[in-house]
C-alpha positions in Angstrom: 102.8 38.4 10.9 105.9 39.3 13.7 104.1 39.9 16.3 104.3 44.3 17.4 106.4 43.2 20.8 108.8 41.2 18.7 109.3 43.8 15.9 111.5 46.5 17.1 114.0 43.8 19.1 114.1 42.0 15.9 114.6 45.2 14.0 117.3 46.7 16.4 118.8 43.2 17.1 119.7 42.0 13.4 122.2 43.8 12.3 124.4 41.6 15.1 122.4 38.4 14.8 123.2 39.0 10.6 127.2 39.7 11.7 127.7 36.5 12.9 124.4 34.0 11.7 127.6 32.6 9.7 128.9 31.7 13.2 126.2 30.3 14.7 125.0 27.8 11.6 128.5 27.0 12.0 128.3 25.8 15.3 124.5 24.4 15.0 125.6 22.0 12.5 128.3 20.8 14.8 126.1 20.2 17.3 123.4 19.0 15.8 125.3 15.8 13.9 127.2 15.6 16.8 123.5 14.6 18.7 122.4 12.9 15.3 125.2 11.8 13.5 122.3 9.4 11.2 121.7 12.9 9.6 124.2 12.3 8.1 123.2 9.2 6.8 120.6 10.2 3.3 120.2 13.5 4.0 122.7 16.0 4.5 125.2 16.2 1.9 128.7 16.1 3.3 130.1 17.9 0.7 128.0 20.7 0.9 129.1 20.4 4.6 132.8 20.7 3.7 132.5 23.5 1.6 130.5 25.5 3.5 127.5 26.7 1.4 124.9 24.9 3.3 126.4 26.9 6.9 125.7 30.1 3.8 122.2 29.3 2.8 120.9 28.3 6.1 122.2 32.1 7.8 121.1 34.1 4.7 117.7 32.1 4.4 117.7 32.9 8.4 118.3 36.6 8.2 116.4 37.6 4.4 113.4 35.8 6.1 114.0 38.6 9.7 114.7 41.3 7.4 111.5 40.3 5.2 109.1 40.3 8.2 111.2 43.4 9.9 110.8 45.7 6.1 107.3 43.9 4.7 104.7 43.8 8.4 102.2 41.0 7.5 104.0 39.2 4.3 106.2 36.8 4.3 109.0 36.1 1.8 106.7 33.4 -1.0 110.1 33.0 -3.3 112.5 32.0 -0.5 110.1 29.6 1.3 108.7 28.3 -1.8 112.6 27.1 -3.1 113.5 26.0 0.1 110.2 23.9 1.3 110.3 22.4 -2.6 114.2 21.4 -1.7 113.3 20.1 1.7 110.6 18.0 0.0 112.8 16.5 -2.2 114.8 15.1 0.4 111.9 14.6 3.3 112.4 16.5 6.0 109.6 15.6 8.5 107.2 18.1 10.6 109.2 16.8 13.8 112.7 17.6 12.5 112.1 22.0 13.0 112.1 21.3 16.4 115.6 18.9 16.5 117.6 22.4 14.6 115.3 24.7 16.7 116.6 22.7 20.0 120.9 23.3 18.2 120.1 26.3 16.4 119.2 28.1 19.3 122.1 26.8 21.7 124.5 27.5 18.9 122.7 31.3 19.7 123.0 31.7 23.0 126.5 30.5 23.1 127.8 33.1 20.5 125.4 36.0 22.0 125.9 34.7 25.4 127.2 38.6 26.5 124.1 40.2 24.8 121.2 37.6 24.8 118.5 38.6 26.7 114.9 36.4 27.4 113.2 39.1 25.4 115.5 38.7 22.8 115.6 35.5 22.6 111.7 34.6 22.6 111.8 37.1 19.4 113.8 35.3 17.6 112.5 32.1 18.9 109.1 33.6 17.3 111.3 34.6 14.4 112.1 30.9 13.4 108.8 29.3 14.8 106.9 31.6 12.0 109.1 30.6 8.9 109.3 26.2 10.8 105.5 26.8 10.9 105.0 28.4 7.0 107.7 25.7 5.1 105.9 23.3 7.3 102.6 24.1 5.8 104.2 24.6 2.0 105.8 20.7 2.8 102.7 19.0 3.9 101.4 20.7 0.4 104.0 19.6 -2.0 103.8 16.1 -0.1 99.3 15.8 -1.0 99.9 16.5 -4.3 101.8 13.2 -4.9 100.9 10.8 -6.3 102.1 7.9 -3.8 103.2 8.8 0.1 106.5 7.1 -0.5 109.8 9.0 0.0 111.9 6.9 -1.9 111.1 5.0 -4.8 113.3 1.8 -6.5 113.3 3.1 -10.6 115.7 0.9 -13.5 117.6 2.4 -15.4 117.6 1.8 -19.0 119.6 3.5 -20.5 123.4 5.4 -19.5 124.5 7.5 -22.9 127.6 10.4 -23.1 126.7 13.5 -22.7 128.9 15.2 -24.4 132.8 15.6 -21.9 132.2 14.1 -18.7 128.6 14.3 -18.5 126.0 10.8 -18.6 122.3 10.9 -18.9 120.4 7.6 -16.9 117.3 6.9 -18.1 115.0 4.9 -15.9 111.7 3.0 -15.5 109.9 2.1 -12.7 111.2 -0.9 -10.9 108.2 -1.9 -9.2 104.1 -0.8 -9.6 104.1 3.0 -7.3 102.1 5.8 -9.0 103.8 8.0 -11.1 103.8 11.1 -10.9 104.0 13.4 -13.7 106.6 16.0 -13.6 106.4 19.1 -14.6 109.3 20.4 -17.0 112.1 22.0 -15.4 112.1 19.9 -11.8 114.0 18.0 -10.6 114.8 14.4 -8.5 116.7 13.4 -5.8 119.2 10.6 -6.5 120.2 8.2 -3.3 123.4 6.1 -3.6 125.8 4.5 -1.1 128.9 4.9 -0.8 132.3 2.8 -0.9 132.3 3.3 2.9 129.2 2.2 3.5 127.4 5.8 3.9 123.9 7.1 1.6 124.2 10.7 0.1 121.7 12.6 -1.9 121.7 14.9 -4.7 119.4 16.7 -7.4 119.0 16.8 -11.2 117.1 18.2 -13.0 115.1 15.6 -15.6 117.0 17.0 -18.5 114.2 16.0 -21.6 110.7 14.3 -21.2 108.8 15.6 -17.9 105.4 13.7 -17.2 106.0 10.5 -16.1 109.4 9.7 -17.4 112.3 10.0 -15.6 115.5 11.1 -17.9 118.5 13.5 -15.8 122.3 14.3 -16.8 125.1 14.7 -14.5 128.2 15.9 -15.2 131.6 14.4 -13.2 132.5 16.7 -10.2 136.3 16.6 -9.4 136.0 15.2 -6.0 132.4 15.3 -6.5 130.8 12.1 -4.7 127.8 11.2 -5.5 127.8 12.2 -8.9 131.4 9.7 -9.1 129.7 7.2 -8.1 126.8 7.3 -11.1 129.2 7.5 -13.4 131.6 4.8 -12.7 129.4 2.5 -10.3 126.3 2.5 -12.1 124.7 0.4 -15.3 122.2 -0.4 -17.4 120.3 -3.1 -15.3 120.8 -1.6 -11.6 118.3 0.0 -9.6 118.4 3.2 -8.1 116.1 5.1 -5.4 115.2 8.0 -6.8 112.1 11.3 -5.2 109.1 12.2 -6.3 109.7 15.9 -8.8 110.1 18.7 -7.4 111.5 22.5 -7.9 109.0 25.7 -8.7 111.5 26.6 -11.3 108.9 25.2 -14.3 107.7 26.5 -17.4 104.8 28.8 -17.0 101.4 28.8 -18.8 101.1 31.5 -21.3 101.6 33.1 -24.6 104.4 35.2 -24.2 107.8 35.0 -25.7 110.5 32.7 -23.9 113.5 32.8 -23.0 116.5 30.0 -22.3 119.1 30.7 -21.1 122.4 28.6 -19.3 125.7 27.8 -19.1 127.5 24.4 -19.4 125.4 21.9 -17.3 122.8 24.4 -15.8 121.4 23.1 -19.4 119.4 20.2 -18.2 116.4 22.8 -16.7 116.2 24.5 -19.9 116.5 21.6 -22.2 113.8 20.3 -20.2 111.6 22.8 -20.7 112.6 23.0 -24.4 111.5 19.9 -24.9 107.8 20.4 -23.8 107.6 23.3 -25.9 109.0 21.4 -28.9 106.4 18.3 -28.1 103.5 20.3 -27.3 104.5 22.5 -30.9 104.7 26.1 -29.7 103.4 29.0 -31.0 105.5 31.1 -28.8 108.8 33.0 -29.6 111.4 31.4 -27.7 115.1 32.8 -27.9 117.9 29.7 -27.0 120.5 30.9 -25.3 123.6 28.4 -23.9 127.1 28.8 -22.9 129.8 26.8 -23.1 134.1 26.5 -22.8 133.8 24.2 -26.2 130.9 22.6 -28.9 132.3 18.5 -27.0 131.3 20.2 -24.2 127.7 20.5 -24.2 125.9 18.0 -22.6 122.2 18.1 -24.5 123.7 19.7 -27.9 121.8 16.9 -30.7 118.5 17.3 -28.3 118.8 21.1 -27.6 119.9 22.1 -31.2 116.7 19.6 -32.8 114.3 20.9 -30.7 114.4 24.4 -31.3 114.9 24.0 -35.1 111.4 22.1 -34.3 110.0 25.1 -32.9 111.6 27.3 -35.1 113.4 29.0 -31.7 116.0 31.3 -32.5 119.6 29.2 -30.7 122.5 31.3 -29.9 125.7 29.8 -28.8 128.7 31.0 -27.0 132.3 29.1 -26.6 135.5 29.7 -25.2 137.3 27.5 -28.2 135.5 29.4 -30.9 134.1 27.3 -33.6 131.9 28.2 -36.7 128.6 29.8 -36.0 129.2 30.2 -32.8 130.1 33.9 -30.5 133.8 34.0 -28.8 133.8 34.3 -25.0 131.7 34.4 -22.4 127.4 35.0 -22.7 126.5 38.6 -22.8 123.3 39.9 -23.2 123.9 43.5 -24.4 124.0 42.8 -27.7 121.7 40.0 -28.1 117.7 41.8 -29.2 115.2 40.2 -26.1 111.5 40.0 -27.3 109.4 42.7 -25.1 107.1 40.7 -22.4 109.8 37.7 -22.3 109.7 35.5 -19.4 113.4 34.4 -18.7 114.6 31.2 -17.6 118.2 31.0 -16.1 120.5 28.2 -14.9 124.8 27.9 -14.8 127.1 28.6 -12.0 125.8 31.3 -10.2 128.6 34.1 -11.1 126.7 33.9 -14.5 123.5 33.9 -13.7 124.2 37.2 -11.7 125.7 38.7 -14.6 122.7 37.3 -16.9 120.2 38.4 -14.7 121.4 41.8 -14.1 121.3 42.1 -17.9 118.6 41.0 -18.5 116.5 43.6 -15.9 119.4 46.7 -17.7 117.2 45.4 -20.9 114.1 45.5 -19.2 112.9 42.4 -17.9 111.0 42.4 -15.3 112.3 40.6 -12.1 109.2 39.2 -12.0 109.9 37.4 -15.3 112.9 36.3 -14.7 113.4 32.8 -13.0 115.9 30.8 -11.9 117.5 27.9 -10.7 121.1 26.9 -8.4 122.1 23.4 -8.1 123.1 23.0 -4.4 122.4 24.8 -1.1 121.0 28.5 -2.5 123.4 31.0 -1.8 122.2 33.5 -4.3 118.5 33.5 -2.9 120.1 33.9 0.6 122.0 36.8 -0.2 
């Protein structure tokens, strides 16, 4: 809880700090990497740094956390914290690194707001930072403790590398040592670490796209300019060993017997395909509606798997194609003409504009926001906003 002393200070300065937080976080990362260049080797994504997505995500999450503390005294934004904590744990963030972040973040705040900042303002924002950091540290410790092992990276051997639609590949892996394996939940992701030609290690998160449990299968699309996807597609072959993390991610299939809607676009079908596979494997009696949007039929990375799994449980499958084919709806997905089951839970993944549109339409159709669960690939600039 934000102290009575700090709350009015944060409330008064939030508009100013919020308006400057983008510039502050950009300066923060410059300071951080100047002091600790090793953090770019296997931790921070230099692609996300170049695009500015990481800066926007950090800026937005800080502002969102502070806003919640002001507007909802006595509570914490659980959704914000859980999503960030899972991503941090998938990267192996350590408790002591929060002190490093604090040092350089508040140096950037002091430099940007030098004309207005006072000891009282600095103290209040320090309180906000450590409330957020301490909450994340607690969640992350719990996530680490829940794993079957205490290792950040374990070796897994690639047993198959299979085409999965245009410009996409599915990698199937098996353990390469005897490290205990954590059972993954449908919809979760793993981090994959690769070494690039310049010697730097980079990490990306990939949703498990088939069976969960103790198996590991992920599907990745080749991104233009993407460093890790290029390395995986062009440099990894069956028999090679990859370093991967334990499974993380809070967007998983919830228990219950109510209807389920799985809506995806493009390579966003990977987590929904995993959830659909788990429902099919269990022989679920739940009503399941599968919605997917693609440029063309050839682009649908997991078409065979999802079609077969939907058929096993008599799930309704609706497809939208920008390049229409028989049996598919033309153009972009819309829920306006879809009959949505009452009391359904919606699981959503795809490009950000797609998810915003579908979420808005789902809310308009009467699905409560609390029943809409979404996964963002990369820094979550939507949650921050």
